[in-house]
N, CA and C atoms of all chains as a GROMACS GRO file, in nm:
protein
  570
    1UNK      N    1  12.142  12.323  10.778
    1UNK     CA    2  12.053  12.290  10.773
    1UNK      C    3  12.000  12.228  10.922
    2UNK      N    4  11.886  12.181  10.975
    2UNK     CA    5  11.906  12.135  11.102
    2UNK      C    6  11.830  11.985  11.056
    3UNK      N    7  11.815  11.884  11.164
    3UNK     CA    8  11.771  11.788  11.127
    3UNK      C    9  11.696  11.775  11.289
    4UNK      N   10  11.592  11.739  11.272
    4UNK     CA   11  11.548  11.710  11.432
    4UNK      C   12  11.467  11.531  11.458
    5UNK      N   13  11.534  11.493  11.541
    5UNK     CA   14  11.500  11.379  11.530
    5UNK      C   15  11.372  11.381  11.630
    6UNK      N   16  11.264  11.326  11.623
    6UNK     CA   17  11.158  11.298  11.666
    6UNK      C   18  11.110  11.144  11.715
    7UNK      N   19  11.108  11.139  11.832
    7UNK     CA   20  11.051  11.018  11.911
    7UNK      C   21  10.905  11.059  11.973
    8UNK      N   22  10.789  10.984  11.916
    8UNK     CA   23  10.686  10.937  11.969
    8UNK      C   24  10.650  10.835  12.030
    9UNK      N   25  10.622  10.797  12.137
    9UNK     CA   26  10.585  10.656  12.208
    9UNK      C   27  10.456  10.688  12.284
   10UNK      N   28  10.392  10.564  12.272
   10UNK     CA   29  10.242  10.569  12.332
   10UNK      C   30  10.256  10.646  12.547
   11UNK      N   31  10.121  10.689  12.554
   11UNK     CA   32  10.178  10.654  12.676
   11UNK      C   33  10.185  10.568  12.810
   12UNK      N   34  10.234  10.546  12.901
   12UNK     CA   35  10.230  10.435  12.986
   12UNK      C   36  10.103  10.382  12.999
   13UNK      N   37  10.015  10.439  13.057
   13UNK     CA   38   9.868  10.396  13.060
   13UNK      C   39   9.752  10.314  12.962
   14UNK      N   40   9.834  10.386  12.814
   14UNK     CA   41   9.779  10.326  12.655
   14UNK      C   42   9.796  10.156  12.670
   15UNK      N   43   9.693  10.080  12.634
   15UNK     CA   44   9.720   9.938  12.532
   15UNK      C   45   9.827   9.974  12.428
   16UNK      N   46   9.946   9.865  12.412
   16UNK     CA   47   9.964   9.869  12.273
   16UNK      C   48   9.935   9.771  12.208
   17UNK      N   49   9.817   9.708  12.162
   17UNK     CA   50   9.824   9.607  12.112
   17UNK      C   51   9.886   9.560  11.971
   18UNK      N   52   9.950   9.638  11.919
   18UNK     CA   53  10.061   9.559  11.827
   18UNK      C   54  10.213   9.528  11.862
   19UNK      N   55  10.238   9.607  12.012
   19UNK     CA   56  10.365   9.570  12.060
   19UNK      C   57  10.330   9.435  12.165
   20UNK      N   58  10.184   9.393  12.183
   20UNK     CA   59  10.154   9.270  12.230
   20UNK      C   60  10.141   9.185  12.173
   21UNK      N   61  10.068   9.171  11.983
   21UNK     CA   62  10.091   9.104  11.893
   21UNK      C   63  10.294   9.027  11.884
   22UNK      N   64  10.343   9.122  11.881
   22UNK     CA   65  10.511   9.125  11.868
   22UNK      C   66  10.577   9.041  11.965
   23UNK      N   67  10.532   9.049  12.106
   23UNK     CA   68  10.585   9.003  12.179
   23UNK      C   69  10.568   8.891  12.194
   24UNK      N   70  10.372   8.842  12.140
   24UNK     CA   71  10.362   8.709  12.126
   24UNK      C   72  10.398   8.644  12.010
   25UNK      N   73  10.470   8.659  11.892
   25UNK     CA   74  10.549   8.626  11.785
   25UNK      C   75  10.696   8.614  11.869
   26UNK      N   76  10.764   8.696  11.952
   26UNK     CA   77  10.854   8.688  11.968
   26UNK      C   78  10.887   8.584  12.059
   27UNK      N   79  10.788   8.507  12.182
   27UNK     CA   80  10.702   8.406  12.224
   27UNK      C   81  10.748   8.283  12.168
   28UNK      N   82  10.647   8.292  12.034
   28UNK     CA   83  10.667   8.160  11.930
   28UNK      C   84  10.792   8.117  11.927
   29UNK      N   85  10.877   8.223  11.868
   29UNK     CA   86  10.982   8.211  11.823
   29UNK      C   87  11.090   8.134  11.919
   30UNK      N   88  11.030   8.153  12.046
   30UNK     CA   89  11.146   8.085  12.125
   30UNK      C   90  11.180   8.172  12.224
   31UNK      N   91  11.159   8.356  12.230
   31UNK     CA   92  11.239   8.351  12.326
   31UNK      C   93  11.149   8.425  12.424
   32UNK      N   94  11.169   8.340  12.516
   32UNK     CA   95  11.064   8.385  12.601
   32UNK      C   96  11.083   8.457  12.730
   33UNK      N   97  11.219   8.509  12.769
   33UNK     CA   98  11.270   8.601  12.819
   33UNK      C   99  11.219   8.743  12.757
   34UNK      N  100  11.120   8.772  12.657
   34UNK     CA  101  11.069   8.939  12.670
   34UNK      C  102  10.939   8.943  12.714
   35UNK      N  103  10.956   9.003  12.830
   35UNK     CA  104  10.818   9.067  12.919
   35UNK      C  105  10.758   9.201  12.846
   36UNK      N  106  10.849   9.240  12.776
   36UNK     CA  107  10.715   9.333  12.719
   36UNK      C  108  10.774   9.433  12.625
   37UNK      N  109  10.716   9.483  12.500
   37UNK     CA  110  10.742   9.533  12.366
   37UNK      C  111  10.636   9.636  12.359
   38UNK      N  112  10.712   9.798  12.386
   38UNK     CA  113  10.633   9.887  12.276
   38UNK      C  114  10.677   9.954  12.177
   39UNK      N  115  10.567   9.993  12.060
   39UNK     CA  116  10.616  10.043  11.956
   39UNK      C  117  10.553  10.199  11.959
   40UNK      N  118  10.656  10.230  11.905
   40UNK     CA  119  10.644  10.387  11.869
   40UNK      C  120  10.727  10.405  11.729
   41UNK      N  121  10.750  10.542  11.705
   41UNK     CA  122  10.821  10.588  11.568
   41UNK      C  123  10.894  10.745  11.601
   42UNK      N  124  10.972  10.677  11.464
   42UNK     CA  125  11.141  10.783  11.481
   42UNK      C  126  11.087  10.827  11.355
   43UNK      N  127  11.063  11.009  11.389
   43UNK     CA  128  11.084  11.056  11.269
   43UNK      C  129  11.187  11.155  11.196
   44UNK      N  130  11.263  11.168  11.140
   44UNK     CA  131  11.346  11.255  11.077
   44UNK      C  132  11.314  11.332  10.975
   45UNK      N  133  11.323  11.477  11.064
   45UNK     CA  134  11.229  11.618  10.960
   45UNK      C  135  11.384  11.715  10.942
   46UNK      N  136  11.350  11.712  10.821
   46UNK     CA  137  11.539  11.850  10.816
   46UNK      C  138  11.444  11.977  10.792
   47UNK      N  139  11.496  12.069  10.820
   47UNK     CA  140  11.441  12.188  10.796
   47UNK      C  141  11.517  12.293  10.721
   48UNK      N  142  11.527  12.374  10.608
   48UNK     CA  143  11.589  12.418  10.565
   48UNK      C  144  11.644  12.533  10.664
   49UNK      N  145  11.658  12.577  10.739
   49UNK     CA  146  11.681  12.696  10.822
   49UNK      C  147  11.835  12.645  10.910
   50UNK      N  148  11.907  12.775  10.975
   50UNK     CA  149  11.987  12.734  11.041
   50UNK      C  150  11.942  12.826  11.176
   51UNK      N  151  11.819  12.850  11.225
   51UNK     CA  152  11.759  12.931  11.305
   51UNK      C  153  11.697  12.862  11.382
   52UNK      N  154  11.815  12.788  11.505
   52UNK     CA  155  11.796  12.628  11.580
   52UNK      C  156  11.669  12.710  11.685
   53UNK      N  157  11.642  12.804  11.692
   53UNK     CA  158  11.536  12.867  11.827
   53UNK      C  159  11.410  12.890  11.790
   54UNK      N  160  11.406  12.890  11.634
   54UNK     CA  161  11.273  12.925  11.585
   54UNK      C  162  11.209  12.764  11.536
   55UNK      N  163  11.322  12.696  11.499
   55UNK     CA  164  11.275  12.539  11.478
   55UNK      C  165  11.273  12.464  11.555
   56UNK      N  166  11.305  12.521  11.704
   56UNK     CA  167  11.248  12.393  11.764
   56UNK      C  168  11.097  12.458  11.825
   57UNK      N  169  11.073  12.574  11.792
   57UNK     CA  170  10.911  12.580  11.868
   57UNK      C  171  10.903  12.530  11.695
   58UNK      N  172  10.902  12.548  11.600
   58UNK     CA  173  10.820  12.495  11.504
   58UNK      C  174  10.796  12.351  11.473
   59UNK      N  175  10.902  12.287  11.551
   59UNK     CA  176  10.894  12.137  11.551
   59UNK      C  177  10.775  12.107  11.702
   60UNK      N  178  10.785  12.173  11.784
   60UNK     CA  179  10.706  12.112  11.926
   60UNK      C  180  10.558  12.156  11.825
   61UNK      N  181  10.543  12.272  11.789
   61UNK     CA  182  10.376  12.263  11.732
   61UNK      C  183  10.372  12.197  11.630
   62UNK      N  184  10.448  12.139  11.511
   62UNK     CA  185  10.438  12.023  11.414
   62UNK      C  186  10.426  11.914  11.498
   63UNK      N  187  10.456  11.898  11.622
   63UNK     CA  188  10.421  11.788  11.685
   63UNK      C  189  10.311  11.745  11.752
   64UNK      N  190  10.266  11.867  11.828
   64UNK     CA  191  10.125  11.913  11.896
   64UNK      C  192  10.038  11.862  11.810
   65UNK      N  193  10.019  11.945  11.624
   65UNK     CA  194   9.911  12.008  11.575
   65UNK      C  195   9.889  11.816  11.469
   66UNK      N  196  10.002  11.775  11.425
   66UNK     CA  197   9.989  11.669  11.334
   66UNK      C  198  10.100  11.551  11.374
   67UNK      N  199  10.183  11.533  11.423
   67UNK     CA  200  10.280  11.428  11.403
   67UNK      C  201  10.269  11.380  11.544
   68UNK      N  202  10.189  11.354  11.647
   68UNK     CA  203  10.166  11.294  11.713
   68UNK      C  204  10.029  11.340  11.765
   69UNK      N  205   9.937  11.223  11.858
   69UNK     CA  206   9.815  11.253  11.902
   69UNK      C  207   9.853  11.258  12.112
   70UNK      N  208   9.811  11.419  12.107
   70UNK     CA  209   9.824  11.399  12.250
   70UNK      C  210   9.784  11.339  12.367
   71UNK      N  211   9.701  11.301  12.292
   71UNK     CA  212   9.577  11.249  12.423
   71UNK      C  213   9.615  11.124  12.453
   72UNK      N  214   9.681  11.035  12.364
   72UNK     CA  215   9.731  10.901  12.361
   72UNK      C  216   9.908  10.916  12.371
   73UNK      N  217   9.976  10.979  12.308
   73UNK     CA  218  10.101  11.000  12.269
   73UNK      C  219  10.176  11.117  12.342
   74UNK      N  220  10.305  11.036  12.373
   74UNK     CA  221  10.413  11.145  12.428
   74UNK      C  222  10.524  11.209  12.309
   75UNK      N  223  10.600  11.296  12.328
   75UNK     CA  224  10.727  11.293  12.211
   75UNK      C  225  10.790  11.385  12.238
   76UNK      N  226  10.922  11.359  12.220
   76UNK     CA  227  11.050  11.403  12.253
   76UNK      C  228  11.135  11.455  12.138
   77UNK      N  229  11.210  11.510  12.106
   77UNK     CA  230  11.278  11.541  12.010
   77UNK      C  231  11.417  11.610  12.046
   78UNK      N  232  11.529  11.596  11.938
   78UNK     CA  233  11.660  11.650  11.953
   78UNK      C  234  11.665  11.714  11.782
   79UNK      N  235  11.757  11.831  11.818
   79UNK     CA  236  11.797  11.901  11.696
   79UNK      C  237  11.927  11.916  11.632
   80UNK      N  238  11.984  11.833  11.565
   80UNK     CA  239  12.115  11.870  11.499
   80UNK      C  240  12.180  11.944  11.390
   81UNK      N  241  12.242  11.988  11.359
   81UNK     CA  242  12.276  12.049  11.275
   81UNK      C  243  12.371  11.944  11.121
   82UNK      N  244  12.270  11.982  11.032
   82UNK     CA  245  12.323  11.791  10.944
   82UNK      C  246  12.387  11.902  10.812
   83UNK      N  247  12.476  11.822  10.696
   83UNK     CA  248  12.555  11.941  10.619
   83UNK      C  249  12.463  11.913  10.483
   84UNK      N  250  12.446  11.980  10.401
   84UNK     CA  251  12.357  12.010  10.286
   84UNK      C  252  12.388  11.958  10.212
   85UNK      N  253  12.497  11.908  10.185
   85UNK     CA  254  12.566  11.865  10.047
   85UNK      C  255  12.520  11.672  10.106
   86UNK      N  256  12.514  11.661  10.214
   86UNK     CA  257  12.473  11.495  10.194
   86UNK      C  258  12.273  11.472  10.180
   87UNK      N  259  12.234  11.588  10.217
   87UNK     CA  260  12.121  11.600  10.210
   87UNK      C  261  12.081  11.581  10.078
   88UNK      N  262  12.120  11.683  10.032
   88UNK     CA  263  12.072  11.679   9.869
   88UNK      C  264  12.138  11.574   9.801
   89UNK      N  265  12.290  11.546   9.831
   89UNK     CA  266  12.322  11.437   9.739
   89UNK      C  267  12.201  11.297   9.699
   90UNK      N  268  12.132  11.265   9.907
   90UNK     CA  269  12.047  11.122   9.866
   90UNK      C  270  11.875  11.209   9.780
   91UNK      N  271  11.876  11.279   9.849
   91UNK     CA  272  11.717  11.378   9.770
   91UNK      C  273  11.708  11.334   9.633
   92UNK      N  274  11.809  11.431   9.555
   92UNK     CA  275  11.851  11.461   9.456
   92UNK      C  276  11.932  11.392   9.378
   93UNK      N  277  11.935  11.264   9.365
   93UNK     CA  278  12.034  11.155   9.334
   93UNK      C  279  11.969  11.157   9.186
   94UNK      N  280  11.833  11.142   9.201
   94UNK     CA  281  11.773  11.109   9.038
   94UNK      C  282  11.834  11.222   8.948
   95UNK      N  283  11.814  11.380   8.968
   95UNK     CA  284  11.845  11.474   8.892
   95UNK      C  285  12.001  11.451   8.787
   96UNK      N  286  11.667   9.359  13.500
   96UNK     CA  287  11.611   9.360  13.341
   96UNK      C  288  11.649   9.393  13.257
   97UNK      N  289  11.662   9.393  13.159
   97UNK     CA  290  11.700   9.460  13.038
   97UNK      C  291  11.644   9.575  12.970
   98UNK      N  292  11.634   9.650  12.902
   98UNK     CA  293  11.550   9.712  12.787
   98UNK      C  294  11.625   9.771  12.685
   99UNK      N  295  11.584   9.670  12.532
   99UNK     CA  296  11.647   9.726  12.454
   99UNK      C  297  11.539   9.850  12.378
  100UNK      N  298  11.626   9.906  12.325
  100UNK     CA  299  11.533  10.017  12.291
  100UNK      C  300  11.648  10.008  12.078
  101UNK      N  301  11.553   9.970  11.970
  101UNK     CA  302  11.572   9.940  11.862
  101UNK      C  303  11.472  10.052  11.773
  102UNK      N  304  11.582  10.104  11.674
  102UNK     CA  305  11.530  10.186  11.589
  102UNK      C  306  11.521  10.180  11.423
  103UNK      N  307  11.450  10.106  11.356
  103UNK     CA  308  11.432  10.052  11.259
  103UNK      C  309  11.381  10.154  11.105
  104UNK      N  310  11.507  10.181  11.068
  104UNK     CA  311  11.435  10.323  10.947
  104UNK      C  312  11.499  10.269  10.809
  105UNK      N  313  11.375  10.329  10.753
  105UNK     CA  314  11.377  10.259  10.604
  105UNK      C  315  11.570  10.349  10.543
  106UNK      N  316  11.594  10.212  10.480
  106UNK     CA  317  11.731  10.267  10.396
  106UNK      C  318  11.742  10.360  10.308
  107UNK      N  319  11.770  10.470  10.264
  107UNK     CA  320  11.812  10.588  10.204
  107UNK      C  321  11.783  10.578  10.055
  108UNK      N  322  11.794  10.466  10.024
  108UNK     CA  323  11.750  10.480   9.884
  108UNK      C  324  11.601  10.406   9.820
  109UNK      N  325  11.547  10.405   9.944
  109UNK     CA  326  11.452  10.341   9.982
  109UNK      C  327  11.287  10.479   9.960
  110UNK      N  328  11.188  10.529   9.904
  110UNK     CA  329  11.147  10.616   9.871
  110UNK      C  330  11.074  10.585  10.031
  111UNK      N  331  11.010  10.705  10.085
  111UNK     CA  332  10.902  10.679  10.170
  111UNK      C  333  10.771  10.747  10.167
  112UNK      N  334  10.679  10.711  10.080
  112UNK     CA  335  10.552  10.789  10.058
  112UNK      C  336  10.519  10.834  10.211
  113UNK      N  337  10.519  10.791  10.292
  113UNK     CA  338  10.420  10.798  10.423
  113UNK      C  339  10.515  10.970  10.459
  114UNK      N  340  10.627  10.940  10.450
  114UNK     CA  341  10.734  11.115  10.484
  114UNK      C  342  10.723  11.159  10.367
  115UNK      N  343  10.691  11.154  10.294
  115UNK     CA  344  10.628  11.271  10.183
  115UNK      C  345  10.501  11.294  10.168
  116UNK      N  346  10.381  11.225  10.222
  116UNK     CA  347  10.230  11.272  10.275
  116UNK      C  348  10.281  11.375  10.386
  117UNK      N  349  10.343  11.336  10.489
  117UNK     CA  350  10.348  11.420  10.600
  117UNK      C  351  10.434  11.561  10.547
  118UNK      N  352  10.510  11.554  10.492
  118UNK     CA  353  10.603  11.662  10.417
  118UNK      C  354  10.524  11.744  10.366
  119UNK      N  355  10.450  11.663  10.274
  119UNK     CA  356  10.335  11.802  10.216
  119UNK      C  357  10.233  11.850  10.324
  120UNK      N  358  10.197  11.789  10.422
  120UNK     CA  359  10.054  11.840  10.510
  120UNK      C  360  10.109  11.988  10.567
  121UNK      N  361  10.304  11.954  10.601
  121UNK     CA  362  10.306  12.059  10.715
  121UNK      C  363  10.386  12.149  10.596
  122UNK      N  364  10.403  12.127  10.486
  122UNK     CA  365  10.392  12.265  10.361
  122UNK      C  366  10.266  12.291  10.323
  123UNK      N  367  10.172  12.242  10.412
  123UNK     CA  368  10.036  12.294  10.387
  123UNK      C  369   9.964  12.384  10.488
  124UNK      N  370  10.068  12.352  10.627
  124UNK     CA  371  10.058  12.448  10.755
  124UNK      C  372  10.120  12.558  10.763
  125UNK      N  373  10.195  12.572  10.666
  125UNK     CA  374  10.260  12.665  10.630
  125UNK      C  375  10.398  12.654  10.649
  126UNK      N  376  10.463  12.484  10.657
  126UNK     CA  377  10.570  12.529  10.712
  126UNK      C  378  10.676  12.474  10.598
  127UNK      N  379  10.727  12.585  10.537
  127UNK     CA  380  10.790  12.584  10.374
  127UNK      C  381  10.941  12.551  10.391
  128UNK      N  382  10.994  12.513  10.563
  128UNK     CA  383  11.124  12.504  10.540
  128UNK      C  384  11.167  12.361  10.560
  129UNK      N  385  11.053  12.299  10.551
  129UNK     CA  386  11.030  12.149  10.594
  129UNK      C  387  11.108  12.081  10.468
  130UNK      N  388  11.224  12.055  10.438
  130UNK     CA  389  11.299  11.979  10.304
  130UNK      C  390  11.255  11.888  10.304
  131UNK      N  391  11.248  11.736  10.389
  131UNK     CA  392  11.234  11.637  10.411
  131UNK      C  393  11.170  11.580  10.528
  132UNK      N  394  11.122  11.461  10.537
  132UNK     CA  395  11.082  11.373  10.665
  132UNK      C  396  11.077  11.240  10.614
  133UNK      N  397  11.114  11.165  10.731
  133UNK     CA  398  11.165  11.017  10.694
  133UNK      C  399  11.087  10.999  10.792
  134UNK      N  400  11.004  10.875  10.769
  134UNK     CA  401  10.965  10.774  10.892
  134UNK      C  402  11.033  10.675  10.950
  135UNK      N  403  11.010  10.594  11.085
  135UNK     CA  404  11.141  10.527  11.114
  135UNK      C  405  10.970  10.469  11.199
  136UNK      N  406  11.062  10.380  11.314
  136UNK     CA  407  10.986  10.297  11.410
  136UNK      C  408  11.106  10.291  11.522
  137UNK      N  409  11.055  10.324  11.625
  137UNK     CA  410  11.104  10.297  11.789
  137UNK      C  411  11.061  10.180  11.909
  138UNK      N  412  11.107  10.064  11.874
  138UNK     CA  413  11.054   9.969  11.997
  138UNK      C  414  11.136   9.956  12.137
  139UNK      N  415  11.067   9.908  12.207
  139UNK     CA  416  11.105   9.856  12.343
  139UNK      C  417  11.078   9.790  12.333
  140UNK      N  418  11.235   9.649  12.394
  140UNK     CA  419  11.156   9.535  12.417
  140UNK      C  420  11.241   9.468  12.528
  141UNK      N  421  11.181   9.473  12.668
  141UNK     CA  422  11.214   9.441  12.810
  141UNK      C  423  11.215   9.315  12.812
  142UNK      N  424  11.384   9.235  12.838
  142UNK     CA  425  11.391   9.125  12.810
  142UNK      C  426  11.431   9.066  12.981
  143UNK      N  427  11.374   8.970  13.055
  143UNK     CA  428  11.392   8.922  13.164
  143UNK      C  429  11.467   8.867  13.172
  144UNK      N  430  11.578   8.917  13.180
  144UNK     CA  431  11.751   8.861  13.225
  144UNK      C  432  11.862   8.939  13.270
  145UNK      N  433  11.937   8.910  13.267
  145UNK     CA  434  12.029   9.034  13.310
  145UNK      C  435  12.162   9.010  13.213
  146UNK      N  436  12.181   8.873  13.149
  146UNK     CA  437  12.289   8.879  13.051
  146UNK      C  438  12.292   8.920  12.894
  147UNK      N  439  12.391   9.030  12.916
  147UNK     CA  440  12.426   9.134  12.879
  147UNK      C  441  12.428   9.092  12.705
  148UNK      N  442  12.528   8.986  12.721
  148UNK     CA  443  12.621   8.914  12.549
  148UNK      C  444  12.503   8.868  12.524
  149UNK      N  445  12.411   8.746  12.570
  149UNK     CA  446  12.304   8.700  12.536
  149UNK      C  447  12.190   8.777  12.485
  150UNK      N  448  12.149   8.864  12.585
  150UNK     CA  449  12.080   9.000  12.504
  150UNK      C  450  12.078   9.061  12.356
  151UNK      N  451  12.241   9.065  12.385
  151UNK     CA  452  12.284   9.172  12.212
  151UNK      C  453  12.228   9.042  12.111
  152UNK      N  454  12.285   8.946  12.122
  152UNK     CA  455  12.262   8.859  12.051
  152UNK      C  456  12.107   8.805  11.984
  153UNK      N  457  12.019   8.808  12.116
  153UNK     CA  458  11.863   8.749  12.075
  153UNK      C  459  11.812   8.882  12.015
  154UNK      N  460  11.833   9.040  12.011
  154UNK     CA  461  11.818   9.151  11.938
  154UNK      C  462  11.832   9.146  11.849
  155UNK      N  463  11.969   9.145  11.796
  155UNK     CA  464  11.978   9.116  11.677
  155UNK      C  465  11.937   8.989  11.594
  156UNK      N  466  11.914   8.901  11.654
  156UNK     CA  467  11.840   8.795  11.555
  156UNK      C  468  11.696   8.818  11.575
  157UNK      N  469  11.603   8.884  11.655
  157UNK     CA  470  11.475   8.922  11.634
  157UNK      C  471  11.468   9.012  11.539
  158UNK      N  472  11.571   9.130  11.517
  158UNK     CA  473  11.557   9.236  11.436
  158UNK      C  474  11.576   9.162  11.292
  159UNK      N  475  11.638   9.085  11.281
  159UNK     CA  476  11.684   9.033  11.142
  159UNK      C  477  11.542   8.970  11.100
  160UNK      N  478  11.501   8.893  11.194
  160UNK     CA  479  11.381   8.758  11.136
  160UNK      C  480  11.229   8.814  11.197
  161UNK      N  481  11.264   8.926  11.213
  161UNK     CA  482  11.081   8.956  11.312
  161UNK      C  483  11.068   9.124  11.240
  162UNK      N  484  11.162   9.179  11.314
  162UNK     CA  485  11.145   9.345  11.381
  162UNK      C  486  11.154   9.409  11.280
  163UNK      N  487  11.266   9.407  11.196
  163UNK     CA  488  11.272   9.441  11.009
  163UNK      C  489  11.274   9.395  10.928
  164UNK      N  490  11.293   9.471  10.825
  164UNK     CA  491  11.251   9.392  10.664
  164UNK      C  492  11.411   9.449  10.659
  165UNK      N  493  11.480   9.285  10.628
  165UNK     CA  494  11.628   9.359  10.608
  165UNK      C  495  11.654   9.425  10.425
  166UNK      N  496  11.572   9.387  10.355
  166UNK     CA  497  11.607   9.413  10.204
  166UNK      C  498  11.554   9.571  10.190
  167UNK      N  499  11.461   9.659  10.281
  167UNK     CA  500  11.458   9.757  10.241
  167UNK      C  501  11.437   9.862  10.397
  168UNK      N  502  11.480   9.789  10.528
  168UNK     CA  503  11.558   9.890  10.638
  168UNK      C  504  11.653   9.850  10.725
  169UNK      N  505  11.770   9.983  10.775
  169UNK     CA  506  11.825   9.935  10.834
  169UNK      C  507  11.793   9.933  10.982
  170UNK      N  508  11.854   9.878  11.085
  170UNK     CA  509  11.849   9.860  11.254
  170UNK      C  510  11.950   9.934  11.321
  171UNK      N  511  11.925   9.996  11.421
  171UNK     CA  512  12.034  10.037  11.534
  171UNK      C  513  11.932   9.975  11.663
  172UNK      N  514  12.030   9.906  11.794
  172UNK     CA  515  11.949   9.932  11.907
  172UNK      C  516  12.101   9.941  12.004
  173UNK      N  517  12.034   9.998  12.121
  173UNK     CA  518  12.106   9.969  12.232
  173UNK      C  519  12.066   9.936  12.372
  174UNK      N  520  12.104   9.850  12.422
  174UNK     CA  521  12.038   9.808  12.519
  174UNK      C  522  12.099   9.846  12.710
  175UNK      N  523  11.954   9.880  12.784
  175UNK     CA  524  12.031   9.974  12.899
  175UNK      C  525  11.977   9.841  13.050
  176UNK      N  526  12.022   9.863  13.158
  176UNK     CA  527  11.931   9.835  13.276
  176UNK      C  528  11.817   9.849  13.306
  177UNK      N  529  11.697   9.828  13.326
  177UNK     CA  530  11.622   9.870  13.383
  177UNK      C  531  11.539   9.814  13.511
  178UNK      N  532  11.510   9.918  13.631
  178UNK     CA  533  11.460   9.876  13.739
  178UNK      C  534  11.311   9.760  13.717
  179UNK      N  535  11.311   9.678  13.762
  179UNK     CA  536  11.222   9.566  13.797
  179UNK      C  537  11.110   9.647  13.801
  180UNK      N  538  11.092   9.684  13.923
  180UNK     CA  539  10.958   9.729  14.019
  180UNK      C  540  10.926   9.788  13.903
  181UNK      N  541  10.944   9.957  13.867
  181UNK     CA  542  10.921  10.022  13.771
  181UNK      C  543  10.831   9.912  13.622
  182UNK      N  544  10.874   9.852  13.588
  182UNK     CA  545  10.822   9.755  13.481
  182UNK      C  546  10.719   9.717  13.513
  183UNK      N  547  10.725   9.657  13.641
  183UNK     CA  548  10.598   9.590  13.683
  183UNK      C  549  10.484   9.675  13.731
  184UNK      N  550  10.503   9.756  13.774
  184UNK     CA  551  10.402   9.843  13.832
  184UNK      C  552  10.307   9.868  13.669
  185UNK      N  553  10.372   9.904  13.547
  185UNK     CA  554  10.315   9.986  13.478
  185UNK      C  555  10.240   9.862  13.403
  186UNK      N  556  10.301   9.721  13.436
  186UNK     CA  557  10.234   9.640  13.357
  186UNK      C  558  10.085   9.577  13.436
  187UNK      N  559  10.148   9.579  13.575
  187UNK     CA  560  10.052   9.498  13.618
  187UNK      C  561   9.966   9.596  13.721
  188UNK      N  562   9.948   9.732  13.679
  188UNK     CA  563   9.867   9.836  13.753
  188UNK      C  564   9.714   9.751  13.774
  189UNK      N  565   9.651   9.688  13.718
  189UNK     CA  566   9.514   9.652  13.678
  189UNK      C  567   9.478   9.494  13.809
  190UNK      N  568   9.612   9.459  13.820
  190UNK     CA  569   9.580   9.360  13.966
  190UNK      C  570   9.581   9.394  14.071
   0.00000   0.00000   0.00000
């Protein structure tokens, strides 16, 4: 199996109100050195295939069509092999 | 300046309904090989300091007290040096 780790971040020119709120909270907590906070997403997508090239193409299209908003966000991803048994044991632990 | 990249992920034993919804959407789009989706956060926190040790301590406490929910989530982070001018130019571009 392959696991894609996908990072979705707001483009630099886009204001991040959630990040501003977190920055203000950190200032209130006493962390005055915090200069900027930006909040993005990290997704793990496990694919039941070993075809790396096809997986890269698929993940790119998934990001463009569903996972990210190309107008406001950038995405990057990396794909690694994972041990099938490790995934099954965490997903199917109730069976 | 230092930039902390923080990853916040749900613990393995915690159900991820948002991830399940995305997995179902990907299946509907025709990507039947998608076996699992887990969604977490990626935060960038810029600190106006060069004291790496203090920054590590601060970021750890920020994660424990504000940025993550220790009951349901794990966090990891890495800290890197960043060029001050690059940060100022993106933050203060309107001035």
